[in-house]
N, C-alpha and C positions, 0 to 999 in steps of 0.2 A: 374410181379405182386408184387414181394417183394420190388421193387424200389418204387412203388406207396404207398405201405404200410408203408415204412420208411418215406416218405414225409408227411404222415398223422400223424406220431408220434408227440405227444405234444412237445417233446424236439428237434425236427428237426428244423434247421435254416429256412426252408421254411415257418414255422409258423409266422415268422416275416413279411412276405410279403402276406400271404394268406388272412388275414382279409381285408387289404386295396385293394387287388386285387378283392375280392368278392364285396366290396363296389363299386369299379369302374365299374365292370361288371353290378351290379344292377343298377347303375346310368345310364349307356348307354342303357340298356334294358328298363328301366323305361321311359326315355324321348324319346327314339326311338320308343317304342311301343305306347306311348301317341301320338306322331306326326303321326304315320301311322294310328292309330285308328281314330284320328280326321280328317285325310284326306279322309279316306275311308268311315266311318260311323259316322259322328258327331251327337251327341244327339240333341234333340230339345232344343231351346234356354232357355225356362223356366223350364227345368227339374230339375235343381239344381245339388246337389252333388251325389244323389243316381242314378248312371248310371252303366251300365255294364262295361264301361271303368274304372271307379273308383273302381268297385268291383274287376276287374282283377288286377289293380295296388295295391289294398289293399292286395290281396292274395300273390302277388309277394313280397310285403314289409314284410308281416308277415312271409313268408317262409324264407326270407333272415335274418330277425331278429332271428328267431328260430335257423337257422344254425350258425350264429355268436355267439349267446348265448350259444349254445351247445359247440362250439369250445372254448369259453372263460372258461366255467365251466370245461371242460376237461383239459385245460391248467393250471388252478388254482389247480385242484386236483393233477395233475402230478407234479406241482411245489412244492407241500407240501412233496412229498416223494423223489424227485430228489436231487442230490447233485452237487455242482460245476457249470460248465458251462451249463449243461443241465437244471438245476434249473432256471438259469437266462433266458435262451431261453424260457422255458415253461411259466414263469411268465410274461416276456415281451411280448411274443406272446399273452397271455391271455389279457393283457392290451390293446394291439393293436386291438384284436378282439372286446373288449368292446368299444374302441374308434370308431371303424368302425360301430358297432351296434348303437352307439349314433348318428353318422352321418346319418345312414339309418333312424332312428326315426325322427331326426330333419328335414330331407328333405322329408321324406315320409308322415308325418302327414299332412302338408298343402296340399300336392298333393291329398290325398284321401278325404279331407274335403271341398275342393273348387270345384266348377263345372269345368269339363274339357273343353278344347277347347275354352278358353276365348280369 
């Protein structure tokens, strides 16, 4: 348990990969889930963007944005009190979390505002 706790520390080098890894997992789950949902239960053609599929994708996107935002805030806060290399890792990790959150928002917004299964 202590190894996992150290990996979650804002100044651990794993933070440099965590945001981008979370973004890539979100991307795979988002498009994989969309493909499976469209194959199993496609919505009616004229239903528009307000479907259960888009609702689920929106919840997944908001949860991912919240997690990445929290990780970025935690890294920025830790970077203010850290010194040396741990400060660099905390601030760079926070920047990468923000970059990943921007990627989630940029890809997620059109997904949830357009009709699924086009």
